[in-house]
N, C-alpha and C positions, 0 to 999 in steps of 0.2 A: 504493500500500500504506500501511497505517497504521503509524505509528512512534511511539516514546516521546518525550514532550516534558516536560522538567522545569520545573515552575512554581515550585519553591522558595519563597522568602519573598515570595510575591506576584509572582514573575516568571513569564514564560511563554516563555522561551527556553532552549535546551539549554546547560548549562555544560559545556565541554570542558576538562579539566585540562591538556591539551597545548597549548591555544591561549594565545598571549601577548596579554593584554589591556592591558598597560601603555601602549603607544603610542597605542591608541585612547582610553584614559582621559585621557591627557595632552592629546590634541587636543580631546576633549570639554570638558576643564577650561577651555580657551580660550574656548569658547562661554559657559560659566558666568561667566567673567571679564567678557566683553563685555556680557552682558545685565545683570549687576550694575552695571557701570560706567555704562551708559546710563540705567538706572533711577534711580541715585542722583544723576546730574547734575540731576535734577528738584529735589533738595533745595536746590540753590543757584539753580536756575532759578525756583522759586516766589517766594522773596523778591524776586528781580529783577523778575519780572512784576508782583508786587504794587506795586512802585514805579512801573513803566512805565505800568500801567493803573489805578493808584490803587484797588486792590481791598481789600475787607474780608477778614477771615479766612475767612468762609464762601465768598466768591468765589474766594479763593486755593486753598483745599482742594478746591473744585469742579474745578479744573484736574486735580488728581491723581485725583479721582473718575472723570473721563473716561478717564484712563489705565487704571484698573483695570476699568472697565466693558468695555473691550476684551477682557479675559480671559473675561468672561461670554459675549460674542457670538462670540468666535473659537475657543473651546476645542473645541466639538463639530465645527465645520467642519475644524479642525486634525486631529482624530482621524480623520475621514473621508478627508482628504487623505493622511495617513500610510498608511492602509489601501490607498489607490489607488496611490501612487507610492513608498512605502517611507520608512524613517526617514532615510536619508542624503540623498535628494533633497529631503525636507521641510525638513531643516536648512538646506540651501542656499537654498531658497525663502524661508525665514524670515529669513535674513541679508539677502537682497536686498530684501525688504519693509522691513526696518529701515533699510537704506541709503536707500531711496526716501523714507521718512519723515524721515530726518535731513536730506536735501537739501531737503525741503519746509519744514523749519524755517527755512532761510535765506530762503525766499520769505516766510514769515510775518514774519520780522524786517525784511525790506525794505519791507513795506507801511506800518507794522506792523499786524498784525491779531490780535486776541484770538481770533476765530472760527477763522481759519486755523491758529493755534497749537494750538487744541484738536483740530482734524482731524488734523494731522500727528502730534501725540502719540498719538492713537488708532491711527494707522497703525503707528507704531513699536512700540507695545504689542501690536498684533496679530501682528507679526513675532516678538516675544519670546514670545508665547503659543504660537505654533507650535513654537518652539525648546523651550519648557518641556515641552509635551506629548510631543515626540519624545525629548528628551535625558534627562529624569528617569527614566522607566521603562527606557530603554536602559542607563543607568549601573547601575540596580538589578539588571539581569540579566547583564551581562558580568562575571562573576566568581562566586565562591562564594555561593550563596543565603543562607547564614547570616551573611554579613558585608555584606549589602546596605545596612543603615543606616549602618554604619561607612564604606562606600565612598561613599555619596551625601553624607555629611557631609564627606568628604575633598575631593570635587570642589566641593562648595558652599563650602569654604574658599577656593577660587579665585574663586568668586562674590564672597565677602567681600573678597578682595584688590582686586577691581574696585571694590567699593563704598567701600573705604578710600581709594583713589587718586582717585576721582571728585570728592570735595569739594575737594581741592587743585586739580584741573584746573578745576573750575567756579569756585572762589573766585578763581583767578588770571586765567582767560580771560573770565569773565562778570562776577562781582561786582567784581573788581579793576580792570576796564576800564570801569566805569560810575559815574556820579555817585551813583546811589542806593546802590550797593554800598559805596562808600568814605565815605559820610556817617555821622556819629554818630547812631544811633537812626533812627526813621522820618523821611523827608524828603518834602516835596511838590515834585515836579519841574515845571519849566516845560514847555510843549509841545516846545520845541526840545531840551531835555535828555532828554525821553522818547524822541524820535526818535533821538537820538544813542545813548542807552543800549540801545535795541532792537537796534542793529547789533552789539552785543558778542557776540551768540549765533551770528553767521554763521561765524566761524573755527572755534569748537569743533565745530560740527555738520558742517562740511565735512571736518574731520580724522576725525571718527567715521565718516562715510560711506565714506571711502577705506579705512579699516581693515576695515570690514564687508565691502566688496567683495573685498578681498584674502583675508580669511578664508573667504568663500564659495567662492572658487576653490580654496583649499587643501582644504577639506572635500570638494568635488566630486571631487578627484583622489586622495583618500586611500582606501586599501583597508580600510574599516571591517568588522569581523566581522559576518557575517549574523545576524539575529535568528532565533529558532526558528520552526518552522512554526505554532505556536499563535497567533502574532500576525498571521497572514495571513487574508485574507477567506474562504478556503475552509473555515475552521473555524467559520463562523457557525452551522451546524446544531448543532454540539456546544454552542455558547454558549447556544442557546435552552433547553437543559436546566436552566440555572441562573439564579438571580436575584441581582443585586447587593445587593438589600435584605435578604438573609439573612445578610449579613456585618456584625456589629456594629461592627467596627473601621473599616469604610468609612462606614457610616451616621453614626457620631459623628465620624469623621475629616473629613468634608466641612465641617461647621460649625466644627471645630477649626481647619482651615486658614483659613476665612472670618474667624473671630473673631481668630485670631492676627494676620492681616494688618492688621486695624484697629489693633492695638496697634503693630506694627512701623512702619507707614506714618505713623501719627499722631505717633510720637516723632521719626522722621526728618524729616518735613516741617515740623514746628513747632519743631524744635530751634534753628535760627538765630534765629527771632523770640524764643524763650524766653530763651536765654542773653544776647541783646542787651539785655534789660530792665535798667534801672538797679539794681533790687533783687537781680538775679541776678549778672551778670558785667559789665554795662555795656560791651559790645563793639560795634564796627561789624559790619555783616553780613559783610564780608570776613573779619574776624578770627574771627567765630563760625563761618564756613564751614570755616576751618582746624581748629577744635576738633571739627567734625563727623567729621573723619578718625579721631579717637580712638573715637568711637561705633562706626563701621564696622570699625575695627581690632580692637576687642573682639570683634566677631562673627567675624572671621577667626581670631583666637586661640582662641576658644571652639570653633569647628568643628574645628580641628586637634586640640585637646585632647579634644573630644567623640568624634572618630573613634577616638582611642586608647583612651579610657575604655570605649567600647562594644565594644571587642574583649574586655573582661573582665566587663562588667556589663550587665545587661538594659537594653535601650533605653528601655522604659517607665519604669523606675525612675530612669534618668538624666534623662529628660524631666520627671518629677515634681520632682526636686531643683532643676532649672533654673527651673521655673515658680514655685516658692516663692521663689527668689532674686529673680526678676523682680518679683514682687508686693511684696516688702519694699522694694526700692530705689525703686519707683514711689511708695510711701507716703512715703519720705524726700523725694523730689522735690516732692511736693505740699505737705508740711507744714514744709519748711525754706526758707531763702533763701541767697543768696550762693553762694560756691564749692561748698558742700556740696550744694546743690540741683543745680548744674550737673554736678558729677562723679557724682552718683547717677544722673542721667539718662544720662550717658555710659556708666555701668556696666551699664545695662540691655541694652546691645548684647551684652555678654558672655553674659548669661542668655538673650537671644533667639536666640543663635547657632545652636543645634542644633534649634530648634523646627520650622521648616519641613521640613528633610530628614527628621527623625525621624518627625514626624506623617505625612509622605508615605509612607515605607517601611512604617510600622505600618499605614497605611490600605490599602495594596495587598497586605498579607500574606495568603496563603492564597486569593487570587482566581483563581489558575490561568489558564484561558483568558479570564477576565473582566478580566484586568489592564489591557488596553488601554482598555476603557470606564471602569473605575474610575479610571485615571490621568487620563483626560479630565475626569471630574467633580471630582477633587481640584484639578486645574489651574484649572478653572472657578471653584472656590471662592476663588481668589486675588482674584476680583472683590470680596471683602470689603474690600479696600483702598479701594474707592470710598466706603465709609461713613466715611472719614476726614472727610468733610464734616460728619458729626455732631459730631465733636470741634471742628471749626471753628466750628460753631454754638454749642456749649457755651462755647468760648473767647470768642465775642462777647458772650454773655449773662452768664456767670458768671466770666469771667477765664481767661486762658491757663493759669495754673498749676493752677487747680481742674479744668480740663478733663482733666488727666492721671489723674483718678480713673477715667475710662472705660478707660484703659490697664490700670490695676490690676485692674479687673473682668474684663478679657479674660484676664489671666494665670490667674485662678481657673478659667475653663473649660478651659484647657490642662491644669491640674492634674487636673481631673475626668477628662479624656480619658486622661491618663497612668495614673491609678490604676484606672479601670474601663472607660472607653469603648474603649480600644485592644485589649481582650481579643478574641482571634479566635474567631468562632463559625462553624460549618459550613464549616470550611476544606476546600478542594478538595485532593485528593491530589496529591503532587508529580508523579506520573506520569499524564499525560493522553494519551488515544489520539486522534490526528488522523485524520480521514477520508482 
């Protein structure tokens, strides 16, 4: 028999006021924490690999590009896997894929091999992609539809908690235990020193793999609330009646995610090298890695604050205000030096904080039974982080500080999306009838 399915603010599951969603959200927040933690380890891993393999900025950022290319290739297969086995099993599989990649990083360090490192980072990122495709829309629908943006910002704050702690973890266990990480400025290592430095990534990734396996076991045994019938494959005939491309908020939301990721990843990955420069803060890479904690800490604070603010103010208006703030501090970063330039770059984390979760929830708003496919496309757009290699190329040609003008330009597109692009068109009704 056909039954009512509430799609709400882009959701396609039934909201039941009598269901307690708190425990499920708390557990899902741990997933957001872990993938944020693992992603930001890259921020300390990249300057480490730059020393070990003697890489240019372009080659260094290419490593991160491989990470984000995984989002492009893994998003659609992830959506299809979710349709086949469900959200909960997909989350478990994603965690186990990440654990396998983390263990593979220990192999890459033992050789050491630049190529194997790229492959294993791709594997880890593919696991994270599966988690993203499953967990983001799940959080958006387990609760009141009108507070979807606020709720996703709240659990994304736990993602930021992971990103805040990861630089300290990486600075201590990777940079702090290597010759290249403790030297003042860039240093050219001997072959023996490179081999020794490469081994410093073994312990961190073994610890990460253990935590991921434990979390997979917990998720597998936890009674997560079931998603509504509109997310199931038997609804595909109904989905054929509608087109994703009739929804302006999704059409402009996909490039908004893509372009925002260029900004976020460029700032995070080049932060250590930027503040280490003599005209900025003149720090060692290990010391700069500790300051990276403040960048990600600002994102955590911003997401908690944004979650509260969006309980009272329109999400699009809040996104517009934050994008203006991000644009202004990036101009300060480019055109000043010393501590002012360093702290302005740190401050952009606060303004970046709400961008991804808010763009995501605005992008799937009103999609009804198309939410699953729309979510997959938005997660695929995270591949925009791969274009951080463009900023690496700009840094090599025009200088690292000047390359942050690219970041400032990205903030302007987010402003456009907040003011006009996110407006919902052809919204599907909240009540959809399933076959």
